[in-house]
Backbone as ProteinMPNN parsed JSONL, in Angstrom:
{"seq_chain_A": "MANSIQPIALEKLIAHPDNPNRMSRANFSRLLRNIERTGRYEPLIVRPSRDKGGCFQIINGHHRRQALSKLGCKTADCLVWDIDDEQTDILLATLNRLGGSDHLGSKIALLKRLNKKYTGKELAKLLPQSPAQIERLTNLKMPAAPSNINANQFLRPLVFFVNDQQQNLVEKALQSAKQQDQKTKAAQSAAALTTIAEYFLKNSTNNFRSINNG", "coords_chain_A": {"N_chain_A": [[19.763, 4.803, 19.93], [21.005, 2.394, 17.664], [19.355, 1.814, 14.601], [16.862, 1.975, 15.751], [13.489, 3.099, 15.976], [12.565, 6.449, 16.249], [10.812, 9.361, 17.393], [11.089, 12.463, 15.747], [11.238, 15.968, 15.712], [9.585, 17.758, 13.129], [10.636, 20.184, 12.335], [13.288, 19.841, 12.71], [14.132, 18.219, 10.744], [15.882, 18.117, 7.843], [15.793, 18.645, 4.389], [17.636, 16.824, 1.947], [19.818, 18.462, -0.245], [20.431, 17.353, -2.71], [18.572, 15.451, -3.321], [17.189, 13.231, -5.59], [14.669, 12.304, -6.097], [11.369, 12.686, -7.297], [7.916, 13.344, -6.94], [4.749, 12.929, -8.419], [1.929, 15.197, -8.436], [-0.478, 13.837, -8.196], [0.257, 11.341, -7.09], [1.382, 12.247, -4.726], [-0.879, 13.254, -3.476], [-2.235, 10.853, -3.063], [-0.486, 9.625, -1.249], [-0.732, 11.436, 0.87], [-3.462, 11.131, 1.537], [-3.503, 8.436, 2.312], [-1.861, 8.416, 4.611], [-3.31, 10.185, 6.194], [-5.706, 8.792, 6.466], [-5.012, 6.314, 7.654], [-3.05, 6.836, 9.53], [-0.606, 5.743, 9.489], [2.734, 5.152, 8.315], [5.767, 4.568, 6.483], [8.752, 4.632, 8.353], [10.924, 7.482, 8.247], [14.215, 7.725, 6.844], [17.093, 9.001, 8.177], [20.034, 11.027, 8.819], [22.439, 12.297, 11.197], [22.799, 15.807, 11.023], [25.503, 17.41, 9.408], [26.024, 20.055, 9.478], [24.174, 21.515, 11.004], [23.688, 21.489, 14.312], [21.934, 19.123, 16.309], [20.028, 18.715, 14.402], [18.679, 16.781, 11.61], [19.436, 15.195, 8.535], [17.471, 14.347, 5.782], [17.402, 11.228, 4.212], [15.805, 9.307, 3.026], [12.449, 9.764, 2.462], [11.464, 12.307, 1.992], [9.019, 13.191, 0.836], [7.177, 12.081, 2.566], [7.685, 13.56, 4.846], [6.814, 16.083, 3.99], [4.105, 15.508, 3.613], [3.292, 14.857, 6.226], [3.725, 17.311, 7.442], [1.805, 18.886, 6.124], [-0.438, 17.714, 7.152], [-0.442, 18.637, 9.668], [1.146, 17.481, 11.608], [3.605, 17.255, 14.215], [5.885, 15.781, 14.637], [7.956, 13.157, 13.209], [8.257, 9.675, 12.666], [11.389, 8.187, 12.724], [14.307, 6.515, 11.407], [17.569, 6.585, 12.445], [20.56, 6.83, 10.838], [24.012, 6.631, 11.057], [25.958, 7.689, 8.812], [28.409, 8.311, 6.198], [29.135, 10.906, 3.681], [29.512, 9.693, 1.159], [28.222, 7.179, 1.381], [25.678, 8.146, 1.832], [25.102, 9.435, -0.621], [24.996, 7.204, -2.303], [22.778, 5.865, -1.258], [20.78, 7.784, -1.683], [20.625, 7.636, -4.407], [19.606, 5.142, -4.806], [17.645, 4.156, -2.926], [15.042, 5.133, -3.473], [14.579, 3.986, -5.87], [14.993, 1.279, -6.089], [13.222, -1.752, -6.13], [10.737, -4.366, -5.893], [8.546, -6.322, -7.981], [5.046, -6.603, -8.737], [3.27, -9.62, -8.039], [1.043, -10.975, -10.212], [-1.31, -12.546, -9.691], [-1.598, -12.332, -6.882], [-1.836, -9.593, -6.675], [-4.265, -9.122, -7.994], [-6.018, -10.517, -6.309], [-5.824, -8.978, -3.973], [-6.853, -6.521, -4.889], [-9.471, -7.275, -5.53], [-10.492, -7.907, -3.015], [-10.362, -5.399, -1.785], [-12.044, -4.039, -3.48], [-14.538, -4.798, -2.72], [-15.238, -3.157, -0.683], [-14.606, -0.647, -1.519], [-15.141, 1.626, -4.235], [-13.983, 1.66, -7.675], [-13.113, 4.267, -8.302], [-12.697, 5.314, -5.749], [-10.641, 3.666, -4.834], [-8.643, 4.356, -6.635], [-7.817, 6.765, -5.681], [-6.208, 6.087, -3.648], [-4.414, 4.185, -4.486], [-1.752, 3.371, -6.885], [-2.868, 2.761, -9.35], [-5.194, 3.639, -12.013], [-8.816, 4.204, -12.165], [-9.74, 2.774, -14.429], [-7.661, 0.945, -14.86], [-7.786, -0.518, -12.496], [-10.304, -1.689, -12.752], [-9.805, -3.216, -15.008], [-7.858, -4.997, -14.071], [-9.202, -6.34, -11.951], [-11.169, -7.642, -13.357], [-9.769, -9.345, -14.881], [-9.118, -12.566, -16.084], [-7.382, -15.161, -14.693], [-4.973, -17.377, -16.114], [-5.064, -20.992, -16.203], [-2.621, -22.3, -15.973], [0.532, -21.543, -14.358], [1.653, -18.183, -14.523], [3.974, -15.783, -15.737], [3.331, -13.201, -15.998], [3.614, -9.781, -15.395], [2.206, -7.422, -13.242], [2.885, -4.793, -13.567], [3.145, -4.4, -16.263], [0.995, -3.244, -17.381], [1.21, -0.516, -17.37], [4.179, 1.02, -17.994], [6.79, 3.099, -16.922], [8.887, 5.076, -19.028], [11.931, 6.359, -19.083], [14.18, 8.787, -20.177], [16.909, 10.952, -21.095], [17.325, 13.98, -22.896], [18.91, 16.412, -25.044], [18.316, 19.921, -25.943], [18.044, 20.122, -28.745], [17.551, 17.463, -29.475], [15.176, 17.067, -28.087], [13.375, 18.799, -29.411], [13.299, 17.554, -31.912], [12.261, 15.023, -31.271], [9.748, 15.745, -30.227], [8.526, 16.852, -32.499], [8.384, 14.571, -34.109], [6.699, 12.951, -32.567], [4.391, 14.502, -32.605], [3.715, 14.348, -35.292], [3.129, 11.659, -35.546], [1.067, 11.278, -33.828], [-1.825, 9.797, -32.374], [-5.125, 10.407, -32.391], [-7.175, 8.939, -31.325], [-6.643, 8.057, -28.832], [-7.286, 8.569, -25.357], [-5.946, 10.209, -23.439], [-3.262, 12.656, -23.214], [-0.808, 11.538, -22.559], [-1.233, 8.873, -23.291], [-1.581, 9.212, -26.021], [0.973, 10.088, -26.778], [2.464, 7.831, -26.093], [1.394, 5.913, -27.839], [2.105, 7.101, -30.254], [4.902, 7.057, -30.098], [5.312, 4.317, -30.141], [4.38, 3.747, -32.732], [6.324, 5.09, -34.249], [8.588, 3.603, -33.494], [7.91, 1.07, -34.506], [7.81, 1.671, -37.231], [10.485, 2.343, -37.679], [11.778, -0.091, -37.114], [10.763, -1.711, -39.142], [11.901, -0.532, -41.3], [14.586, -0.62, -40.829], [17.026, -1.312, -42.093], [17.295, 0.47, -44.281], [17.221, 2.819, -42.829], [19.556, 2.718, -41.251], [21.467, 2.784, -43.262], [20.98, 5.301, -44.318], [21.596, 6.927, -42.127], [24.326, 6.351, -41.765], [25.345, 7.245, -44.162], [24.733, 9.843, -44.062]], "CA_chain_A": [[20.072, 3.389, 19.676], [21.11, 2.137, 16.242], [18.23, 1.161, 13.933], [15.615, 2.071, 16.511], [12.616, 4.155, 15.475], [12.379, 7.496, 17.242], [10.132, 10.545, 16.861], [11.929, 13.652, 15.63], [10.45, 17.14, 15.317], [9.692, 18.049, 11.701], [11.475, 21.364, 12.129], [14.687, 19.421, 12.778], [14.395, 17.35, 9.597], [16.319, 18.956, 6.738], [15.832, 17.949, 3.095], [18.944, 16.756, 1.294], [19.734, 19.318, -1.45], [20.626, 16.582, -3.945], [17.595, 14.38, -3.434], [16.75, 13.191, -6.991], [13.338, 11.74, -6.243], [10.25, 13.605, -7.447], [6.627, 12.655, -6.927], [3.696, 13.692, -9.091], [0.895, 15.723, -7.535], [-1.481, 12.792, -7.976], [0.788, 10.356, -6.146], [1.526, 12.896, -3.42], [-2.233, 13.285, -2.896], [-2.513, 9.498, -2.58], [0.314, 9.462, -0.038], [-1.347, 12.269, 1.906], [-4.722, 10.513, 1.963], [-3.216, 7.185, 3.018], [-1.373, 8.727, 5.961], [-4.422, 10.788, 6.926], [-6.732, 7.776, 6.734], [-4.531, 5.217, 8.505], [-2.128, 7.288, 10.567], [0.61, 4.927, 9.41], [3.65, 5.433, 7.205], [7.096, 3.98, 6.651], [9.64, 5.598, 9.015], [11.896, 8.173, 7.429], [15.615, 7.405, 7.119], [17.815, 10.263, 8.3], [21.358, 10.967, 9.44], [22.734, 13.55, 11.902], [23.27, 16.876, 10.144], [26.908, 17.791, 9.586], [26.125, 21.514, 9.557], [23.299, 22.086, 12.031], [23.628, 20.631, 15.495], [20.607, 18.754, 16.771], [19.138, 18.481, 13.26], [18.925, 15.547, 10.87], [19.263, 15.312, 7.095], [16.638, 13.255, 5.263], [17.954, 10.408, 3.138], [14.64, 8.707, 2.373], [11.223, 10.171, 3.146], [11.196, 13.732, 1.801], [7.599, 13.432, 0.585], [6.444, 11.754, 3.799], [7.816, 14.716, 5.738], [5.92, 17.115, 3.471], [2.724, 15.09, 3.881], [3.06, 14.993, 7.666], [3.635, 18.744, 7.726], [0.502, 19.35, 5.636], [-1.465, 17.164, 8.038], [-0.337, 19.293, 10.97], [1.929, 16.702, 12.569], [4.772, 17.954, 14.743], [7.034, 14.889, 14.611], [7.925, 12.041, 12.264], [9.016, 8.506, 13.098], [12.605, 8.135, 11.912], [15.456, 5.668, 11.667], [18.767, 7.409, 12.344], [21.75, 6.101, 10.403], [25.224, 7.443, 11.113], [26.681, 7.319, 7.602], [29.161, 9.417, 5.605], [28.571, 11.508, 2.478], [29.527, 8.741, 0.051], [27.129, 6.224, 1.608], [24.425, 8.888, 1.655], [24.88, 9.62, -2.058], [24.595, 5.909, -2.867], [21.41, 5.593, -0.816], [19.894, 8.719, -2.378], [20.496, 7.193, -5.793], [19.031, 3.802, -4.904], [16.52, 3.824, -2.052], [13.762, 5.444, -4.102], [14.521, 3.402, -7.201], [15.045, -0.17, -6.025], [11.969, -2.338, -5.665], [10.326, -5.58, -6.578], [7.4, -6.174, -8.875], [3.852, -7.268, -8.226], [2.818, -10.901, -8.563], [-0.255, -10.611, -10.751], [-2.4, -13.221, -8.99], [-1.743, -11.726, -5.55], [-2.31, -8.225, -6.88], [-5.69, -9.188, -8.326], [-6.732, -10.937, -5.098], [-5.888, -7.819, -3.089], [-7.77, -5.536, -5.455], [-10.843, -7.777, -5.42], [-10.92, -7.746, -1.621], [-10.577, -3.975, -1.558], [-13.152, -3.615, -4.322], [-15.787, -5.108, -2.026], [-15.534, -2.044, 0.223], [-14.355, 0.628, -2.179], [-15.344, 1.66, -5.684], [-12.741, 1.856, -8.418], [-12.693, 5.656, -8.159], [-12.168, 5.494, -4.394], [-9.348, 2.976, -4.761], [-7.667, 5.092, -7.445], [-7.315, 7.875, -4.87], [-5.284, 5.54, -2.666], [-3.473, 3.276, -5.137], [-1.128, 3.923, -8.092], [-3.631, 2.464, -10.56], [-6.362, 4.455, -12.34], [-10.041, 3.401, -12.088], [-9.797, 1.852, -15.573], [-6.697, -0.138, -14.628], [-8.312, -1.349, -11.411], [-11.384, -2.497, -13.335], [-9.193, -4.182, -15.92], [-7.18, -6.024, -13.275], [-10.166, -7.144, -11.193], [-11.939, -8.453, -14.305], [-8.861, -10.206, -15.632], [-9.197, -13.987, -15.748], [-6.062, -15.76, -14.624], [-4.857, -18.67, -16.794], [-4.947, -22.15, -15.302], [-1.202, -22.568, -15.75], [1.243, -20.414, -13.764], [2.035, -17.17, -15.488], [4.985, -14.837, -15.3], [2.887, -11.86, -16.35], [3.855, -8.804, -14.355], [1.132, -6.429, -13.197], [3.399, -3.496, -13.986], [3.181, -4.264, -17.706], [-0.138, -2.451, -17.828], [1.791, 0.788, -17.662], [5.577, 1.079, -17.58], [7.425, 4.375, -17.233], [10.064, 5.027, -19.887], [12.622, 7.598, -18.744], [15.473, 9.036, -20.791], [17.24, 12.368, -21.08], [17.704, 14.493, -24.204], [19.252, 17.836, -25.07], [17.257, 20.742, -26.535], [17.868, 19.771, -30.149], [16.902, 16.151, -29.516], [13.804, 17.224, -27.613], [12.584, 19.393, -30.49], [13.129, 16.54, -32.949], [11.357, 13.996, -30.745], [8.401, 16.306, -30.11], [7.982, 16.962, -33.857], [8.053, 13.22, -34.561], [5.519, 12.504, -31.816], [3.233, 15.255, -33.092], [3.372, 13.824, -36.618], [2.613, 10.292, -35.439], [0.07, 11.229, -32.75], [-3.096, 9.143, -32.68], [-6.138, 11.134, -31.632], [-8.18, 8.049, -30.738], [-6.277, 7.822, -27.442], [-8.026, 9.497, -24.505], [-5.104, 11.161, -22.735], [-2.076, 13.117, -23.918], [0.242, 10.549, -22.321], [-1.544, 7.696, -24.117], [-1.328, 9.595, -27.413], [2.43, 10.097, -26.974], [2.935, 6.446, -26.033], [0.999, 5.264, -29.092], [2.907, 7.695, -31.323], [6.263, 6.538, -29.977], [5.254, 2.929, -30.604], [4.278, 3.796, -34.193], [7.644, 5.476, -34.761], [9.485, 2.467, -33.288], [7.528, 0.03, -35.465], [8.237, 2.115, -38.568], [11.943, 2.254, -37.748], [12.172, -1.497, -37.171], [10.415, -2.235, -40.461], [12.775, 0.076, -42.299], [15.862, -0.448, -40.13], [18.163, -1.404, -43.015], [17.396, 1.739, -44.989], [17.517, 3.867, -41.86], [20.963, 2.652, -40.891], [22.236, 3.244, -44.418], [20.811, 6.748, -44.419], [22.344, 7.561, -41.033], [25.752, 6.196, -42.005], [25.73, 8.036, -45.325], [24.423, 11.245, -43.836]], "C_chain_A": [[20.032, 3.129, 18.167], [19.895, 1.369, 15.726], [16.951, 1.142, 14.754], [14.807, 3.245, 15.973], [12.389, 5.176, 16.585], [11.664, 8.688, 16.616], [11.083, 11.739, 16.856], [11.059, 14.8, 15.132], [10.678, 17.455, 13.837], [10.623, 19.219, 11.426], [12.967, 21.029, 12.183], [15.085, 18.493, 11.634], [14.67, 18.212, 8.371], [16.378, 18.129, 5.452], [17.25, 17.937, 2.546], [18.874, 17.558, -0.004], [19.861, 18.555, -2.76], [19.668, 15.405, -4.066], [17.024, 14.349, -4.848], [15.3, 12.774, -7.171], [12.273, 12.834, -6.333], [8.96, 12.799, -7.524], [5.588, 13.537, -7.597], [2.671, 14.179, -8.064], [-0.139, 14.647, -7.194], [-0.99, 11.777, -6.953], [1.005, 10.966, -4.762], [0.168, 12.976, -2.72], [-2.619, 11.92, -2.353], [-1.756, 9.232, -1.281], [-0.318, 10.21, 1.122], [-2.619, 11.613, 2.443], [-4.491, 9.228, 2.739], [-2.754, 7.441, 4.438], [-2.501, 9.301, 6.803], [-5.44, 9.737, 7.356], [-6.275, 6.74, 7.746], [-3.672, 5.664, 9.674], [-0.815, 6.531, 10.544], [1.436, 5.325, 8.189], [4.991, 4.771, 7.518], [8.012, 5.011, 7.301], [10.625, 6.218, 8.033], [13.304, 7.695, 7.795], [16.401, 8.709, 7.09], [19.216, 10.006, 8.852], [21.595, 12.286, 10.17], [23.297, 14.586, 10.939], [24.714, 17.22, 10.462], [27.06, 19.277, 9.837], [25.319, 22.12, 10.702], [23.161, 21.116, 13.194], [22.209, 20.367, 15.95], [19.608, 18.502, 15.664], [19.555, 17.218, 12.514], [18.624, 15.779, 9.394], [18.502, 14.095, 6.568], [17.357, 12.545, 4.119], [16.821, 9.794, 2.325], [13.399, 9.112, 3.149], [10.885, 11.64, 3.006], [9.703, 14.021, 1.629], [6.74, 13.084, 1.805], [6.526, 12.913, 4.786], [6.879, 15.829, 5.288], [4.464, 16.784, 3.782], [2.382, 15.263, 5.369], [2.915, 16.454, 8.064], [2.287, 19.295, 7.303], [-0.635, 18.882, 6.536], [-1.39, 17.74, 9.453], [0.428, 18.522, 12.026], [3.163, 17.494, 13.005], [6.04, 17.108, 14.671], [6.86, 13.83, 13.529], [8.737, 10.896, 12.85], [10.205, 8.318, 12.167], [13.556, 7.033, 12.367], [16.697, 6.521, 11.451], [19.957, 6.531, 11.99], [22.944, 7.049, 10.434], [26.125, 7.031, 9.953], [27.355, 8.543, 6.996], [28.516, 9.89, 4.311], [28.489, 10.518, 1.316], [28.394, 7.725, 0.178], [25.777, 6.891, 1.402], [24.09, 9.072, 0.186], [24.401, 8.331, -2.712], [23.144, 5.604, -2.511], [20.406, 6.516, -1.508], [19.616, 8.255, -3.802], [19.769, 5.865, -5.924], [17.76, 3.584, -4.105], [15.166, 4.062, -2.694], [13.603, 4.802, -5.464], [14.541, 1.879, -7.186], [13.724, -0.712, -5.499], [11.632, -3.581, -6.439], [9.182, -5.283, -7.531], [6.24, -6.988, -8.326], [3.666, -8.644, -8.866], [1.363, -10.71, -8.954], [-1.411, -11.251, -9.992], [-2.665, -12.616, -7.626], [-2.289, -10.316, -5.661], [-3.811, -8.213, -7.139], [-6.51, -9.562, -7.088], [-6.896, -9.768, -4.126], [-6.904, -6.797, -3.593], [-9.219, -5.988, -5.342], [-11.361, -7.649, -3.993], [-11.228, -6.286, -1.323], [-11.804, -3.472, -2.304], [-14.514, -3.922, -3.71], [-16.217, -3.956, -1.12], [-15.406, -0.682, -0.452], [-14.671, 0.528, -3.677], [-13.992, 1.851, -6.37], [-12.209, 3.268, -8.275], [-12.102, 5.923, -6.774], [-10.801, 4.85, -4.247], [-8.269, 3.746, -5.515], [-7.097, 6.29, -6.694], [-6.266, 7.413, -3.864], [-4.164, 4.717, -3.29], [-2.875, 3.91, -6.393], [-1.949, 3.733, -9.355], [-4.794, 3.452, -10.753], [-7.615, 3.59, -12.19], [-10.136, 2.377, -13.215], [-8.846, 0.674, -15.384], [-7.185, -1.081, -13.538], [-9.419, -2.253, -11.935], [-10.815, -3.593, -14.234], [-8.528, -5.326, -15.151], [-8.179, -6.926, -12.555], [-11.009, -8.041, -12.104], [-11.076, -9.424, -15.101], [-8.978, -11.644, -15.148], [-7.806, -14.594, -15.803], [-6.04, -17.086, -15.371], [-4.689, -19.791, -15.796], [-3.499, -22.45, -14.983], [-0.547, -21.357, -15.128], [1.702, -19.445, -14.846], [3.068, -16.242, -14.896], [4.613, -13.404, -15.649], [3.078, -10.94, -15.156], [2.764, -7.745, -14.392], [1.593, -5.07, -13.681], [3.376, -3.307, -15.497], [1.988, -3.478, -18.233], [0.296, -1.031, -18.156], [3.219, 0.784, -17.132], [6.143, 2.459, -17.9], [8.652, 4.162, -18.102], [10.764, 6.372, -19.724], [13.945, 7.679, -19.484], [15.67, 10.544, -20.878], [17.743, 12.804, -22.454], [18.13, 15.954, -24.075], [18.156, 18.593, -25.81], [16.971, 20.357, -27.987], [17.151, 18.432, -30.293], [15.445, 16.252, -29.091], [12.898, 17.785, -28.697], [12.282, 18.359, -31.576], [12.127, 15.473, -32.511], [9.921, 14.514, -30.684], [7.743, 16.463, -31.483], [7.548, 15.597, -34.383], [6.801, 12.708, -33.86], [4.26, 13.208, -32.311], [2.768, 14.724, -34.439], [2.707, 12.461, -36.532], [1.481, 10.161, -34.425], [-1.237, 10.633, -33.238], [-4.182, 9.725, -31.782], [-7.18, 10.231, -30.979], [-7.849, 7.717, -29.284], [-6.876, 8.929, -26.564], [-7.147, 10.568, -23.875], [-3.894, 11.541, -23.569], [-0.94, 12.113, -23.771], [0.029, 9.307, -23.185], [-1.286, 7.981, -25.59], [0.172, 9.561, -27.718], [2.988, 8.685, -26.978], [2.614, 5.708, -27.329], [1.827, 5.79, -30.259], [4.334, 7.163, -31.299], [6.339, 5.092, -30.454], [5.182, 2.867, -32.132], [5.619, 4.122, -34.829], [8.617, 4.311, -34.647], [9.192, 1.351, -34.288], [7.987, 0.386, -36.872], [9.743, 1.96, -38.728], [12.393, 0.804, -37.894], [11.882, -2.104, -38.546], [11.366, -1.729, -41.545], [14.192, 0.259, -41.763], [17.054, -0.459, -41.074], [18.371, -0.083, -43.742], [17.763, 2.885, -44.053], [18.994, 3.898, -41.51], [21.844, 3.134, -42.037], [22.191, 4.757, -44.539], [21.612, 7.477, -43.36], [23.832, 7.511, -41.307], [26.23, 7.047, -43.172], [25.53, 9.525, -45.118], [25.518, 11.984, -43.149]], "O_chain_A": [[19.124, 3.594, 17.478], [19.46, 0.395, 16.34], [16.046, 0.358, 14.467], [15.369, 4.261, 15.565], [12.062, 4.817, 17.717], [11.881, 8.997, 15.444], [11.789, 11.992, 17.832], [10.239, 14.619, 14.232], [11.809, 17.425, 13.351], [11.316, 19.246, 10.409], [13.806, 21.825, 11.759], [16.225, 18.036, 11.56], [13.796, 18.95, 7.915], [16.95, 17.038, 5.436], [17.978, 18.923, 2.665], [17.953, 17.352, -0.794], [19.445, 19.05, -3.808], [19.92, 14.47, -4.825], [16.429, 15.336, -5.282], [14.756, 12.876, -8.27], [12.275, 13.784, -5.55], [8.923, 11.713, -8.102], [5.549, 14.746, -7.371], [2.567, 13.634, -6.966], [-0.61, 14.555, -6.06], [-1.733, 11.393, -6.051], [0.834, 10.291, -3.747], [0.081, 12.785, -1.507], [-3.258, 11.826, -1.304], [-2.313, 8.683, -0.33], [-0.426, 9.679, 2.227], [-2.827, 11.548, 3.654], [-5.193, 8.951, 3.712], [-3.196, 6.769, 5.369], [-2.644, 8.96, 7.977], [-5.968, 9.785, 8.467], [-7.053, 6.325, 8.605], [-3.571, 4.968, 10.684], [-0.004, 6.655, 11.462], [0.904, 5.773, 7.174], [5.297, 4.46, 8.669], [8.055, 6.157, 6.851], [11.097, 5.559, 7.106], [13.548, 7.303, 8.936], [16.378, 9.434, 6.096], [19.531, 8.901, 9.295], [21.006, 13.301, 9.798], [24.172, 14.276, 10.131], [25.104, 17.31, 11.626], [28.089, 19.724, 10.344], [25.728, 23.115, 11.299], [22.575, 20.043, 13.053], [21.377, 21.274, 15.976], [18.469, 18.119, 15.93], [20.628, 16.661, 12.747], [17.67, 16.476, 9.048], [18.85, 12.955, 6.875], [17.852, 13.177, 3.186], [16.869, 9.763, 1.095], [13.293, 8.844, 4.346], [10.111, 12.177, 3.798], [9.182, 14.978, 2.202], [5.708, 13.711, 2.047], [5.555, 13.214, 5.48], [6.22, 16.454, 6.118], [3.685, 17.658, 4.164], [1.309, 15.759, 5.714], [2.092, 16.799, 8.912], [1.683, 20.084, 8.03], [-1.657, 19.554, 6.67], [-2.177, 17.373, 10.325], [0.373, 18.861, 13.208], [3.693, 18.303, 12.244], [7.146, 17.648, 14.647], [5.765, 13.633, 13.003], [9.784, 11.119, 13.458], [10.039, 8.293, 10.948], [13.603, 6.671, 13.542], [16.861, 7.117, 10.386], [20.319, 5.617, 12.731], [22.879, 8.15, 9.888], [26.956, 6.133, 10.093], [26.937, 9.675, 7.24], [27.489, 9.36, 3.886], [27.505, 10.508, 0.576], [27.693, 7.442, -0.793], [24.848, 6.286, 0.867], [22.942, 8.892, -0.221], [23.516, 8.351, -3.567], [22.373, 5.142, -3.353], [19.312, 6.086, -1.875], [18.524, 8.452, -4.335], [19.358, 5.489, -7.022], [16.866, 2.879, -4.573], [14.237, 3.281, -2.487], [12.607, 5.037, -6.148], [14.148, 1.249, -8.167], [13.172, -0.188, -4.531], [12.176, -3.825, -7.516], [8.896, -4.127, -7.842], [6.426, -7.931, -7.557], [3.872, -8.818, -10.067], [0.54, -10.327, -8.123], [-2.392, -10.575, -9.679], [-3.818, -12.409, -7.247], [-3.107, -9.891, -4.845], [-4.541, -7.397, -6.575], [-7.573, -8.989, -6.849], [-7.958, -9.584, -3.533], [-7.711, -6.275, -2.823], [-10.104, -5.171, -5.085], [-12.528, -7.323, -3.779], [-12.234, -5.973, -0.686], [-12.515, -2.589, -1.825], [-15.528, -3.368, -4.135], [-17.401, -3.794, -0.825], [-16.01, 0.301, -0.023], [-14.489, -0.52, -4.296], [-12.991, 2.164, -5.725], [-11.002, 3.468, -8.142], [-11.129, 6.664, -6.639], [-9.907, 5.411, -3.614], [-7.116, 3.785, -5.086], [-6.017, 6.777, -7.029], [-5.531, 8.222, -3.298], [-3.094, 4.567, -2.7], [-3.425, 4.88, -6.914], [-1.756, 4.457, -10.331], [-5.308, 4.022, -9.79], [-7.503, 2.368, -12.095], [-10.561, 1.243, -12.992], [-9.187, -0.463, -15.71], [-7.019, -2.296, -13.64], [-9.47, -3.438, -11.606], [-11.277, -4.734, -14.223], [-8.632, -6.487, -15.546], [-8.019, -8.147, -12.551], [-11.505, -9.08, -11.668], [-11.581, -10.221, -15.891], [-8.943, -11.907, -13.946], [-7.137, -14.546, -16.835], [-6.997, -17.854, -15.274], [-4.226, -19.573, -14.675], [-3.173, -22.813, -13.853], [-1.013, -20.237, -15.34], [2.087, -19.85, -15.943], [3.045, -15.948, -13.701], [5.452, -12.503, -15.606], [2.733, -11.297, -14.03], [2.435, -7.229, -15.46], [0.783, -4.275, -14.157], [3.564, -2.19, -15.98], [1.969, -3.087, -19.4], [-0.196, -0.423, -19.108], [3.437, 0.566, -15.94], [5.997, 2.942, -19.023], [9.375, 3.18, -17.933], [10.256, 7.401, -20.17], [14.747, 6.747, -19.428], [14.718, 11.315, -20.751], [18.5, 12.079, -23.1], [17.76, 16.64, -23.122], [17.178, 17.993, -26.255], [15.816, 20.276, -28.406], [16.258, 18.282, -31.127], [14.578, 15.596, -29.669], [11.78, 17.305, -28.886], [11.167, 18.291, -32.093], [11.257, 15.07, -33.282], [8.986, 13.802, -31.048], [6.542, 16.234, -31.622], [6.498, 15.464, -35.012], [5.938, 12.099, -34.493], [3.198, 12.595, -32.423], [1.567, 14.655, -34.703], [1.833, 12.135, -37.335], [0.987, 9.059, -34.186], [-1.699, 10.912, -34.344], [-4.155, 9.552, -30.563], [-7.983, 10.697, -30.171], [-8.685, 7.154, -28.576], [-6.961, 10.083, -26.982], [-7.559, 11.725, -23.786], [-3.537, 10.84, -24.516], [-0.199, 11.859, -24.72], [0.979, 8.756, -23.742], [-0.828, 7.107, -26.326], [0.592, 9.076, -28.768], [3.878, 8.367, -27.767], [3.447, 4.971, -27.856], [2.21, 5.029, -31.148], [4.909, 6.855, -32.344], [7.312, 4.692, -31.093], [5.843, 2.035, -32.753], [6.008, 3.511, -35.825], [9.383, 4.045, -35.574], [10.112, 0.756, -34.85], [8.485, -0.463, -37.612], [10.225, 1.508, -39.767], [13.277, 0.5, -38.694], [12.662, -2.912, -39.051], [11.603, -2.393, -42.554], [14.911, 1.168, -42.179], [17.999, 0.306, -40.881], [19.49, 0.424, -43.811], [18.508, 3.794, -44.419], [19.613, 4.962, -41.474], [22.848, 3.811, -41.813], [23.196, 5.411, -44.817], [22.23, 8.505, -43.633], [24.535, 8.502, -41.11], [27.368, 7.517, -43.184], [26.057, 10.357, -45.857], [25.389, 13.182, -42.895]]}, "name": "protein", "num_of_chains": 1, "seq": "MANSIQPIALEKLIAHPDNPNRMSRANFSRLLRNIERTGRYEPLIVRPSRDKGGCFQIINGHHRRQALSKLGCKTADCLVWDIDDEQTDILLATLNRLGGSDHLGSKIALLKRLNKKYTGKELAKLLPQSPAQIERLTNLKMPAAPSNINANQFLRPLVFFVNDQQQNLVEKALQSAKQQDQKTKAAQSAAALTTIAEYFLKNSTNNFRSINNG"}
C-alpha cells in the first residue's frame, strides 16, 4: 500500500551507490544509542530495486540501516516509494539536507527538562550538542522581548570544496593564523579563519588591487 509503513528484511535493503550523506562517528554513536535506548526511529524511505527482484534501494536512512544491523535487528520499518531515477537523485540531494532550525526558547526549555534527569555528559551522548554547549544553552537567560536568535548559531558548519593547490594554500594560511588558546583543533581552525577574514576585510582595497595587478 502506498505510503504505508512496512517491515523489510535488512538483507533486502540495498544502499544507493550515489548517496552523498555522511555521518561522523560521534553522531552515528548518538544515533545508535538513541535507537537502542528507545527502540524508535524514523522509517527508512526506499524504492523497489531495478536490478534485484524482491530487494529495495535505500533513498533515505542509510545510517539507520547500519545502526539497526549493529543492534542485531533483522528488519527495518520502511516507506516504499515507487519513483524513477530522476526523482530518486533529487531526493538523495535534498532529503538529508533540508530542515528547519531550532527556536531558541523551545530548545532551552527542552534541554532544561532533560537536564533534570540527565547530566550534560549523558545528554551529549544523545544530542548533537557538546556538554559545554548544553551547559551554555541551559544557563542562557532569554531576553524579555522576542528574539530571532537561532540556536544553531552556537556552531554552524561551513562547507566548501577546493582543489589540491587551494587546499595547500588554505592550510598554510590557517597554520599561520592559528590561535593556540582554543581547546580543539576545529576551534583553532575556526578562529584562524575568522582572523584571516577580518584581516582581508580591513585591507580589502589593497587586496583587490594586488589580485587585479597580479
